Biopython code that builds the backbone (N, CA, C, O; Angstrom):
import numpy as np
from Bio.PDB.StructureBuilder import StructureBuilder

atoms = [
    (1, "MET", "N", (82.618, 107.195, 162.771)),
    (1, "MET", "CA", (83.261, 106.374, 161.883)),
    (1, "MET", "C", (83.008, 106.822, 161.034)),
    (1, "MET", "O", (81.931, 107.352, 160.761)),
    (2, "LYS", "N", (83.993, 106.716, 160.362)),
    (2, "LYS", "CA", (83.442, 107.282, 158.510)),
    (2, "LYS", "C", (83.015, 105.659, 157.912)),
    (2, "LYS", "O", (83.437, 104.757, 158.635)),
    (3, "PHE", "N", (82.247, 105.227, 156.702)),
    (3, "PHE", "CA", (82.356, 104.144, 156.037)),
    (3, "PHE", "C", (83.227, 104.943, 154.532)),
    (3, "PHE", "O", (82.853, 105.999, 154.023)),
    (4, "VAL", "N", (84.444, 104.096, 154.052)),
    (4, "VAL", "CA", (84.849, 104.407, 152.960)),
    (4, "VAL", "C", (84.668, 102.912, 152.053)),
    (4, "VAL", "O", (84.978, 101.762, 152.361)),
    (5, "LYS", "N", (84.101, 103.408, 150.952)),
    (5, "LYS", "CA", (83.563, 102.422, 149.735)),
    (5, "LYS", "C", (85.313, 102.072, 149.436)),
    (5, "LYS", "O", (86.145, 102.979, 149.452)),
    (6, "ASP", "N", (85.627, 100.818, 149.206)),
    (6, "ASP", "CA", (86.407, 100.769, 148.222)),
    (6, "ASP", "C", (86.448, 100.251, 147.029)),
    (6, "ASP", "O", (86.402, 99.057, 146.731)),
    (7, "ASN", "N", (86.518, 100.992, 146.475)),
    (7, "ASN", "CA", (86.454, 100.894, 144.765)),
    (7, "ASN", "C", (87.467, 100.316, 144.137)),
    (7, "ASN", "O", (87.218, 100.035, 142.965)),
    (8, "GLU", "N", (88.352, 100.087, 144.457)),
    (8, "GLU", "CA", (89.787, 99.060, 143.923)),
    (8, "GLU", "C", (89.682, 97.624, 143.973)),
    (8, "GLU", "O", (90.509, 96.931, 143.380)),
    (9, "ALA", "N", (88.698, 97.102, 144.655)),
    (9, "ALA", "CA", (88.204, 95.699, 144.384)),
    (9, "ALA", "C", (87.729, 94.957, 143.104)),
    (9, "ALA", "O", (88.146, 93.871, 142.701)),
    (10, "GLY", "N", (86.599, 95.897, 142.432)),
    (10, "GLY", "CA", (86.627, 95.400, 141.499)),
    (10, "GLY", "C", (87.603, 95.174, 140.383)),
    (10, "GLY", "O", (87.696, 94.114, 139.765)),
    (11, "PHE", "N", (88.484, 96.484, 140.123)),
    (11, "PHE", "CA", (89.376, 96.671, 139.389)),
    (11, "PHE", "C", (90.621, 95.391, 139.546)),
    (11, "PHE", "O", (91.360, 95.248, 138.572)),
    (12, "LEU", "N", (90.814, 94.575, 140.637)),
    (12, "LEU", "CA", (91.745, 93.596, 140.791)),
    (12, "LEU", "C", (90.889, 92.302, 140.231)),
    (12, "LEU", "O", (91.400, 91.482, 139.469)),
    (13, "LEU", "N", (89.554, 92.215, 140.685)),
    (13, "LEU", "CA", (88.790, 91.228, 139.880)),
    (13, "LEU", "C", (89.064, 91.107, 138.421)),
    (13, "LEU", "O", (89.478, 90.034, 137.983)),
    (14, "LEU", "N", (88.854, 92.185, 137.588)),
    (14, "LEU", "CA", (89.159, 92.340, 136.563)),
    (14, "LEU", "C", (90.225, 92.520, 135.995)),
    (14, "LEU", "O", (90.158, 92.612, 134.769)),
    (15, "GLU", "N", (91.378, 92.619, 136.546)),
    (15, "GLU", "CA", (92.924, 92.844, 136.499)),
    (15, "GLU", "C", (92.856, 91.101, 136.412)),
    (15, "GLU", "O", (93.164, 90.643, 135.311)),
    (16, "SER", "N", (92.541, 90.271, 137.310)),
    (16, "SER", "CA", (92.727, 89.253, 137.660)),
    (16, "SER", "C", (92.365, 88.461, 136.041)),
    (16, "SER", "O", (93.191, 87.989, 135.260)),
    (17, "LEU", "N", (90.930, 88.518, 135.900)),
    (17, "LEU", "CA", (90.295, 87.912, 135.009)),
    (17, "LEU", "C", (91.260, 87.872, 134.032)),
    (17, "LEU", "O", (91.774, 86.865, 133.544)),
    (18, "VAL", "N", (91.528, 89.295, 133.715)),
    (18, "VAL", "CA", (92.370, 89.773, 131.970)),
    (18, "VAL", "C", (93.310, 88.675, 132.171)),
    (18, "VAL", "O", (93.321, 87.704, 131.415)),
    (19, "THR", "N", (94.199, 88.813, 133.294)),
    (19, "THR", "CA", (95.677, 87.985, 133.540)),
    (19, "THR", "C", (95.232, 86.408, 133.299)),
    (19, "THR", "O", (95.488, 85.854, 132.230)),
    (20, "LEU", "N", (94.776, 85.955, 134.019)),
    (20, "LEU", "CA", (94.444, 84.526, 133.601)),
    (20, "LEU", "C", (93.668, 84.115, 132.544)),
    (20, "LEU", "O", (93.688, 82.906, 132.314)),
    (21, "GLY", "N", (93.018, 84.789, 131.872)),
    (21, "GLY", "CA", (92.652, 85.081, 130.370)),
    (21, "GLY", "C", (93.756, 84.547, 129.301)),
    (21, "GLY", "O", (93.813, 83.570, 128.554)),
    (22, "MET", "N", (94.743, 85.827, 129.628)),
    (22, "MET", "CA", (96.317, 85.846, 128.651)),
    (22, "MET", "C", (97.003, 84.568, 129.065)),
    (22, "MET", "O", (97.658, 84.085, 128.141)),
    (23, "ILE", "N", (97.041, 83.838, 130.264)),
    (23, "ILE", "CA", (97.686, 82.705, 130.310)),
    (23, "ILE", "C", (97.042, 81.749, 129.933)),
    (23, "ILE", "O", (97.650, 80.768, 129.505)),
    (24, "ALA", "N", (95.680, 81.757, 129.983)),
    (24, "ALA", "CA", (95.629, 80.285, 129.248)),
    (24, "ALA", "C", (95.416, 80.578, 127.967)),
    (24, "ALA", "O", (94.869, 79.633, 127.398)),
    (25, "SER", "N", (95.596, 81.391, 127.349)),
    (25, "SER", "CA", (95.494, 81.582, 125.449)),
    (25, "SER", "C", (96.970, 81.148, 125.528)),
    (25, "SER", "O", (97.124, 80.100, 124.901)),
    (26, "ILE", "N", (98.190, 81.637, 126.130)),
    (26, "ILE", "CA", (99.325, 81.294, 125.777)),
    (26, "ILE", "C", (99.664, 80.054, 125.758)),
    (26, "ILE", "O", (100.413, 79.464, 124.979)),
    (27, "ILE", "N", (98.784, 79.487, 127.104)),
    (27, "ILE", "CA", (98.971, 78.101, 127.221)),
    (27, "ILE", "C", (98.482, 77.121, 125.918)),
    (27, "ILE", "O", (99.036, 76.218, 125.292)),
    (28, "LEU", "N", (96.954, 77.874, 125.830)),
    (28, "LEU", "CA", (96.515, 77.069, 124.738)),
    (28, "LEU", "C", (97.110, 77.134, 123.173)),
    (28, "LEU", "O", (96.683, 76.418, 122.268)),
    (29, "PHE", "N", (97.818, 77.794, 123.073)),
    (29, "PHE", "CA", (98.541, 78.267, 121.527)),
    (29, "PHE", "C", (100.054, 77.468, 121.278)),
    (29, "PHE", "O", (100.589, 77.033, 120.259)),
    (30, "ILE", "N", (100.544, 77.502, 123.000)),
    (30, "ILE", "CA", (101.960, 77.017, 123.113)),
    (30, "ILE", "C", (102.152, 75.468, 123.094)),
    (30, "ILE", "O", (102.705, 74.635, 122.375)),
    (31, "TYR", "N", (101.437, 75.500, 124.216)),
    (31, "TYR", "CA", (101.524, 73.850, 124.526)),
    (31, "TYR", "C", (101.529, 73.096, 123.652)),
    (31, "TYR", "O", (102.453, 72.283, 123.641)),
    (32, "PRO", "N", (100.281, 73.038, 122.319)),
    (32, "PRO", "CA", (100.213, 72.225, 121.111)),
    (32, "PRO", "C", (101.561, 72.275, 120.491)),
    (32, "PRO", "O", (102.129, 71.202, 120.289)),
    (33, "ASN", "N", (102.102, 73.308, 120.186)),
    (33, "ASN", "CA", (103.166, 73.669, 119.341)),
    (33, "ASN", "C", (104.652, 73.303, 119.857)),
    (33, "ASN", "O", (105.634, 73.068, 119.154)),
    (34, "ILE", "N", (104.566, 73.316, 121.228)),
    (34, "ILE", "CA", (105.819, 72.568, 122.035)),
    (34, "ILE", "C", (105.593, 70.853, 121.670)),
    (34, "ILE", "O", (106.541, 70.184, 121.260)),
    (35, "VAL", "N", (104.384, 70.330, 121.853)),
    (35, "VAL", "CA", (104.264, 68.769, 121.513)),
    (35, "VAL", "C", (104.706, 68.340, 120.077)),
    (35, "VAL", "O", (105.429, 67.442, 119.644)),
    (36, "ASN", "N", (103.890, 69.466, 119.449)),
    (36, "ASN", "CA", (104.489, 68.864, 117.928)),
    (36, "ASN", "C", (105.797, 69.153, 117.481)),
    (36, "ASN", "O", (106.201, 68.724, 116.401)),
    (37, "TRP", "N", (106.650, 70.010, 118.405)),
    (37, "TRP", "CA", (108.122, 70.132, 118.182)),
    (37, "TRP", "C", (108.506, 68.931, 118.947)),
    (37, "TRP", "O", (109.602, 68.384, 118.823)),
    (38, "MET", "N", (108.000, 68.717, 119.378)),
    (38, "MET", "CA", (108.814, 67.344, 120.201)),
    (38, "MET", "C", (108.400, 66.138, 119.231)),
    (38, "MET", "O", (109.369, 65.616, 118.680)),
    (39, "SER", "N", (107.662, 65.817, 119.046)),
    (39, "SER", "CA", (107.486, 64.363, 118.164)),
    (39, "SER", "C", (108.485, 64.486, 116.961)),
    (39, "SER", "O", (109.260, 63.594, 116.615)),
    (40, "ILE", "N", (108.332, 65.951, 116.262)),
    (40, "ILE", "CA", (109.181, 66.234, 115.022)),
    (40, "ILE", "C", (110.665, 66.287, 115.920)),
    (40, "ILE", "O", (110.390, 65.110, 116.152)),
    (41, "LEU", "N", (111.322, 66.406, 116.285)),
    (41, "LEU", "CA", (112.701, 65.871, 117.063)),
    (41, "LEU", "C", (112.755, 64.739, 117.009)),
    (41, "LEU", "O", (113.493, 64.212, 116.176)),
    (42, "GLN", "N", (111.828, 63.825, 118.064)),
    (42, "GLN", "CA", (111.703, 62.414, 117.856)),
    (42, "GLN", "C", (111.742, 61.720, 116.488)),
    (42, "GLN", "O", (112.696, 61.002, 116.189)),
    (43, "GLU", "N", (111.098, 61.851, 115.969)),
    (43, "GLU", "CA", (111.089, 61.257, 114.254)),
    (43, "GLU", "C", (112.220, 61.423, 113.765)),
    (43, "GLU", "O", (112.810, 60.524, 113.164)),
    (44, "THR", "N", (112.807, 62.882, 113.994)),
    (44, "THR", "CA", (114.258, 63.112, 113.230)),
    (44, "THR", "C", (115.409, 62.462, 113.956)),
    (44, "THR", "O", (116.448, 62.181, 113.357)),
    (45, "LYS", "N", (115.255, 62.247, 115.102)),
    (45, "LYS", "CA", (116.349, 61.086, 116.228)),
    (45, "LYS", "C", (116.231, 59.979, 115.422)),
    (45, "LYS", "O", (117.281, 59.710, 114.838)),
    (46, "ASN", "N", (115.320, 59.258, 115.197)),
    (46, "ASN", "CA", (115.084, 58.153, 114.515)),
    (46, "ASN", "C", (115.818, 57.911, 113.592)),
    (46, "ASN", "O", (116.732, 57.089, 113.522)),
    (47, "ASN", "N", (115.182, 59.107, 112.352)),
    (47, "ASN", "CA", (115.913, 59.143, 110.922)),
    (47, "ASN", "C", (117.317, 59.285, 111.121)),
    (47, "ASN", "O", (117.937, 58.504, 110.398)),
    (48, "VAL", "N", (117.974, 59.932, 111.771)),
    (48, "VAL", "CA", (119.743, 60.183, 111.797)),
    (48, "VAL", "C", (120.068, 58.914, 112.205)),
    (48, "VAL", "O", (120.728, 58.319, 111.352)),
    (49, "GLU", "N", (119.786, 58.123, 113.457)),
    (49, "GLU", "CA", (119.678, 57.226, 114.274)),
    (49, "GLU", "C", (119.689, 55.895, 113.302)),
    (49, "GLU", "O", (120.632, 55.108, 113.381)),
    (50, "ILE", "N", (118.614, 55.678, 112.393)),
    (50, "ILE", "CA", (118.499, 54.582, 111.268)),
    (50, "ILE", "C", (119.865, 55.088, 110.003)),
    (50, "ILE", "O", (120.469, 54.243, 109.342)),
    (51, "SER", "N", (120.029, 56.028, 109.936)),
    (51, "SER", "CA", (120.728, 56.596, 108.932)),
    (51, "SER", "C", (122.418, 55.953, 109.214)),
    (51, "SER", "O", (123.206, 55.309, 108.521)),
    (52, "ARG", "N", (122.450, 56.585, 110.758)),
    (52, "ARG", "CA", (123.831, 56.113, 110.983)),
    (52, "ARG", "C", (123.956, 54.253, 111.188)),
    (52, "ARG", "O", (124.842, 53.499, 110.787)),
    (53, "VAL", "N", (123.287, 54.092, 111.600)),
    (53, "VAL", "CA", (123.394, 52.511, 111.803)),
    (53, "VAL", "C", (124.073, 52.160, 110.011)),
    (53, "VAL", "O", (125.108, 51.598, 109.655)),
    (54, "PHE", "N", (123.010, 52.751, 109.265)),
    (54, "PHE", "CA", (122.855, 51.766, 107.787)),
    (54, "PHE", "C", (124.450, 52.654, 107.104)),
    (54, "PHE", "O", (124.858, 52.230, 106.023)),
    (55, "TYR", "N", (125.025, 53.501, 107.592)),
    (55, "TYR", "CA", (126.335, 54.226, 107.525)),
    (55, "TYR", "C", (127.066, 53.316, 108.140)),
    (55, "TYR", "O", (127.386, 52.507, 107.270)),
    (56, "GLU", "N", (127.444, 53.044, 109.010)),
    (56, "GLU", "CA", (128.256, 52.172, 109.740)),
    (56, "GLU", "C", (128.364, 50.585, 109.012)),
    (56, "GLU", "O", (129.434, 49.979, 109.071)),
    (57, "HIS", "N", (127.450, 50.127, 108.492)),
    (57, "HIS", "CA", (127.495, 48.547, 107.833)),
    (57, "HIS", "C", (127.846, 48.456, 106.109)),
    (57, "HIS", "O", (128.227, 47.476, 105.469)),
    (58, "SER", "N", (127.547, 49.950, 105.608)),
    (58, "SER", "CA", (127.748, 50.248, 104.482)),
    (58, "SER", "C", (129.197, 50.293, 104.261)),
    (58, "SER", "O", (129.769, 49.826, 103.276)),
    (59, "MET", "N", (129.908, 51.070, 105.547)),
    (59, "MET", "CA", (131.152, 50.689, 105.430)),
    (59, "MET", "C", (131.873, 49.613, 105.240)),
    (59, "MET", "O", (132.889, 49.583, 104.546)),
    (60, "ASP", "N", (131.317, 48.525, 105.936)),
    (60, "ASP", "CA", (132.246, 46.882, 105.816)),
    (60, "ASP", "C", (131.402, 46.162, 104.915)),
    (60, "ASP", "O", (131.543, 44.939, 104.924)),
    (61, "TRP", "N", (130.419, 46.731, 104.013)),
    (61, "TRP", "CA", (129.712, 45.889, 103.008)),
    (61, "TRP", "C", (130.676, 45.136, 102.448)),
    (61, "TRP", "O", (131.828, 45.565, 102.387)),
    (62, "LYS", "N", (130.343, 43.953, 101.980)),
    (62, "LYS", "CA", (131.253, 43.128, 101.367)),
    (62, "LYS", "C", (129.982, 42.350, 100.447)),
    (62, "LYS", "O", (129.073, 41.646, 100.886)),
    (63, "ALA", "N", (130.231, 42.695, 99.207)),
    (63, "ALA", "CA", (128.951, 41.837, 98.174)),
    (63, "ALA", "C", (129.464, 40.540, 98.308)),
    (63, "ALA", "O", (128.612, 39.729, 97.945)),
    (64, "THR", "N", (130.425, 40.048, 98.650)),
    (64, "THR", "CA", (130.441, 38.300, 98.414)),
    (64, "THR", "C", (129.932, 37.612, 99.677)),
    (64, "THR", "O", (130.062, 36.394, 99.793)),
    (65, "LYS", "N", (129.273, 38.456, 100.768)),
    (65, "LYS", "CA", (129.270, 37.654, 101.851)),
    (65, "LYS", "C", (127.832, 38.318, 102.210)),
    (65, "LYS", "O", (127.597, 39.526, 102.237)),
    (66, "SER", "N", (127.083, 37.452, 102.431)),
    (66, "SER", "CA", (125.319, 37.731, 103.084)),
    (66, "SER", "C", (125.281, 37.572, 104.405)),
    (66, "SER", "O", (126.026, 36.836, 105.053)),
    (67, "PHE", "N", (124.394, 38.274, 104.834)),
    (67, "PHE", "CA", (124.154, 38.119, 106.464)),
    (67, "PHE", "C", (123.025, 38.444, 106.752)),
    (67, "PHE", "O", (122.399, 39.121, 105.936)),
    (68, "ASN", "N", (122.598, 38.178, 107.627)),
    (68, "ASN", "CA", (121.368, 38.896, 108.934)),
    (68, "ASN", "C", (121.416, 39.072, 109.619)),
    (68, "ASN", "O", (121.280, 38.126, 110.395)),
    (69, "ASN", "N", (121.618, 40.195, 110.117)),
    (69, "ASN", "CA", (121.900, 40.821, 111.586)),
    (69, "ASN", "C", (120.718, 41.745, 112.893)),
    (69, "ASN", "O", (120.193, 42.858, 112.883)),
    (70, "LYS", "N", (120.710, 40.768, 113.733)),
    (70, "LYS", "CA", (119.304, 41.973, 114.498)),
    (70, "LYS", "C", (120.146, 41.881, 115.620)),
    (70, "LYS", "O", (120.570, 40.893, 116.218)),
    (71, "SER", "N", (120.367, 43.481, 115.858)),
    (71, "SER", "CA", (120.961, 43.816, 117.265)),
    (71, "SER", "C", (120.528, 45.247, 117.334)),
    (71, "SER", "O", (120.578, 46.114, 116.462)),
    (72, "ASN", "N", (120.018, 45.309, 118.771)),
    (72, "ASN", "CA", (119.531, 47.223, 119.363)),
    (72, "ASN", "C", (118.401, 47.619, 118.382)),
    (72, "ASN", "O", (118.294, 48.800, 118.052)),
    (73, "GLY", "N", (117.436, 46.549, 117.835)),
    (73, "GLY", "CA", (116.490, 46.834, 117.403)),
    (73, "GLY", "C", (116.043, 46.889, 115.888)),
    (73, "GLY", "O", (114.947, 47.015, 115.342)),
    (74, "TYR", "N", (117.321, 46.747, 115.439)),
    (74, "TYR", "CA", (117.745, 47.109, 113.883)),
    (74, "TYR", "C", (118.019, 45.770, 113.209)),
    (74, "TYR", "O", (118.874, 44.921, 113.463)),
    (75, "ASN", "N", (117.235, 45.802, 112.446)),
    (75, "ASN", "CA", (117.464, 44.440, 111.131)),
    (75, "ASN", "C", (118.053, 44.610, 110.387)),
    (75, "ASN", "O", (117.497, 45.227, 109.478)),
    (76, "VAL", "N", (119.493, 44.263, 110.152)),
    (76, "VAL", "CA", (120.362, 44.869, 108.663)),
    (76, "VAL", "C", (120.278, 43.441, 108.184)),
    (76, "VAL", "O", (120.274, 42.458, 108.925)),
    (77, "GLN", "N", (120.201, 43.429, 106.629)),
    (77, "GLN", "CA", (120.049, 42.675, 105.582)),
    (77, "GLN", "C", (121.102, 42.822, 104.882)),
    (77, "GLN", "O", (121.218, 43.962, 104.430)),
    (78, "SER", "N", (122.339, 41.737, 104.482)),
    (78, "SER", "CA", (122.943, 42.591, 103.077)),
    (78, "SER", "C", (123.223, 40.922, 102.593)),
    (78, "SER", "O", (123.398, 39.862, 103.194)),
    (79, "SER", "N", (123.149, 41.383, 101.061)),
    (79, "SER", "CA", (123.792, 40.015, 100.355)),
    (79, "SER", "C", (124.391, 40.767, 99.091)),
    (79, "SER", "O", (124.561, 41.982, 99.191)),
    (80, "GLU", "N", (124.711, 40.143, 97.952)),
    (80, "GLU", "CA", (125.552, 40.401, 96.698)),
    (80, "GLU", "C", (124.576, 41.765, 96.103)),
    (80, "GLU", "O", (125.249, 42.711, 95.693)),
    (81, "SER", "N", (123.679, 41.857, 96.061)),
    (81, "SER", "CA", (123.238, 43.534, 95.628)),
    (81, "SER", "C", (122.315, 44.265, 96.251)),
    (81, "SER", "O", (121.725, 45.255, 95.818)),
    (82, "LEU", "N", (122.183, 43.594, 97.568)),
    (82, "LEU", "CA", (121.217, 44.802, 98.823)),
    (82, "LEU", "C", (122.189, 44.851, 99.889)),
    (82, "LEU", "O", (123.060, 44.101, 100.331)),
    (83, "LEU", "N", (121.680, 46.131, 100.176)),
    (83, "LEU", "CA", (121.778, 46.220, 102.036)),
    (83, "LEU", "C", (120.505, 46.895, 102.367)),
    (83, "LEU", "O", (119.932, 47.784, 101.737)),
    (84, "ARG", "N", (120.124, 46.240, 103.606)),
    (84, "ARG", "CA", (118.830, 47.022, 103.944)),
    (84, "ARG", "C", (118.986, 47.210, 105.434)),
    (84, "ARG", "O", (119.566, 46.327, 106.066)),
    (85, "VAL", "N", (118.613, 48.072, 105.934)),
    (85, "VAL", "CA", (118.320, 48.563, 107.639)),
    (85, "VAL", "C", (116.986, 48.586, 107.841)),
    (85, "VAL", "O", (116.129, 49.108, 107.127)),
    (86, "THR", "N", (116.883, 48.119, 108.635)),
    (86, "THR", "CA", (115.179, 48.890, 108.913)),
    (86, "THR", "C", (115.041, 48.096, 110.547)),
    (86, "THR", "O", (115.632, 47.259, 111.229)),
    (87, "LYS", "N", (113.821, 49.013, 110.608)),
    (87, "LYS", "CA", (113.883, 49.207, 112.273)),
    (87, "LYS", "C", (111.936, 49.688, 112.382)),
    (87, "LYS", "O", (111.380, 50.641, 111.836)),
    (88, "ASN", "N", (111.437, 48.813, 113.117)),
    (88, "ASN", "CA", (110.024, 49.155, 113.198)),
    (88, "ASN", "C", (109.532, 49.595, 111.933)),
    (88, "ASN", "O", (109.566, 48.764, 111.025)),
    (89, "ASP", "N", (109.074, 50.748, 111.685)),
    (89, "ASP", "CA", (108.484, 50.931, 110.244)),
    (89, "ASP", "C", (109.101, 51.714, 109.208)),
    (89, "ASP", "O", (108.498, 52.069, 108.195)),
    (90, "ARG", "N", (110.493, 52.028, 109.498)),
    (90, "ARG", "CA", (111.197, 52.535, 109.032)),
    (90, "ARG", "C", (112.660, 51.837, 108.591)),
    (90, "ARG", "O", (113.435, 51.210, 109.314)),
    (91, "LYS", "N", (112.794, 52.196, 106.993)),
    (91, "LYS", "CA", (113.584, 51.385, 106.026)),
    (91, "LYS", "C", (114.173, 52.328, 105.142)),
    (91, "LYS", "O", (113.732, 53.235, 104.436)),
    (92, "ILE", "N", (115.803, 51.642, 105.490)),
    (92, "ILE", "CA", (116.343, 52.210, 104.163)),
    (92, "ILE", "C", (117.074, 51.267, 103.666)),
    (92, "ILE", "O", (117.615, 50.441, 104.402)),
    (93, "GLU", "N", (117.202, 51.246, 102.320)),
    (93, "GLU", "CA", (117.839, 50.040, 101.261)),
    (93, "GLU", "C", (118.476, 50.449, 100.459)),
    (93, "GLU", "O", (118.059, 51.519, 100.016)),
    (94, "VAL", "N", (119.632, 49.969, 99.887)),
    (94, "VAL", "CA", (120.491, 50.131, 98.607)),
    (94, "VAL", "C", (120.422, 48.590, 97.627)),
    (94, "VAL", "O", (120.839, 47.478, 97.951)),
    (95, "ILE", "N", (119.906, 48.916, 96.662)),
    (95, "ILE", "CA", (119.809, 47.869, 95.620)),
    (95, "ILE", "C", (120.712, 47.758, 94.535)),
    (95, "ILE", "O", (120.417, 48.533, 93.625)),
    (96, "ILE", "N", (121.732, 47.047, 94.315)),
    (96, "ILE", "CA", (122.668, 47.641, 92.821)),
    (96, "ILE", "C", (121.974, 46.482, 91.932)),
    (96, "ILE", "O", (121.990, 45.255, 92.029)),
    (97, "TYR", "N", (121.293, 47.471, 90.927)),
    (97, "TYR", "CA", (121.097, 46.467, 89.634)),
    (97, "TYR", "C", (122.178, 45.603, 88.838)),
    (97, "TYR", "O", (122.207, 44.436, 88.447)),
    (98, "GLU", "N", (123.031, 46.659, 88.773)),
    (98, "GLU", "CA", (124.257, 46.276, 88.093)),
    (98, "GLU", "C", (125.341, 47.386, 88.227)),
    (98, "GLU", "O", (125.292, 48.551, 88.623)),
    (99, "SER", "N", (126.322, 46.604, 87.757)),
    (99, "SER", "CA", (127.666, 46.994, 88.660)),
    (99, "SER", "C", (129.101, 46.524, 87.444)),
    (99, "SER", "O", (128.976, 45.409, 86.938)),
    (100, "GLU", "N", (130.271, 47.289, 87.060)),
    (100, "GLU", "CA", (130.649, 47.101, 85.897)),
    (100, "GLU", "C", (132.220, 47.312, 86.789)),
    (100, "GLU", "O", (132.287, 48.247, 87.587)),
    (101, "PHE", "N", (133.207, 46.566, 86.630)),
    (101, "PHE", "CA", (134.323, 47.228, 87.352)),
    (101, "PHE", "C", (135.535, 46.783, 86.410)),
    (101, "PHE", "O", (135.598, 45.623, 86.001)),
    (102, "GLU", "N", (136.633, 47.881, 86.031)),
    (102, "GLU", "CA", (137.698, 47.676, 85.464)),
    (102, "GLU", "C", (139.091, 47.985, 85.878)),
    (102, "GLU", "O", (140.033, 47.687, 85.143)),
]
sb = StructureBuilder()
sb.init_structure("model")
sb.init_model(0)
sb.init_chain("A")
sb.init_seg("    ")
for serial, (resi, resn, name, xyz) in enumerate(atoms, 1):
    if name == "N":
        sb.init_residue(resn, " ", resi, " ")
    sb.init_atom(name, np.array(xyz, "f"), 0.0, 1.0, " ", f" {name:<3s}", serial, name[0])
structure = sb.get_structure()
């Protein structure tokens, strides 16, 4: 019987370590970016949603009618010269200081 030394074992270990290092580095660089993109996406969705609610209420805004409405987490305040929509720490408002009609 002849003893044959396996020279491939060291190369397979080296190849596995290099592949593992590449996968780990990709995960370490890509994962934080994906999390950051998801938080930016959620913030943008919140901004669009509060703008949509503001737009809907501004179409029906009557300066002679005051109301305070709370629905779906949005607080809508309307008065003679103010329209404000708030949700948590986000706020959109319009204040009319002076108007002139002809």
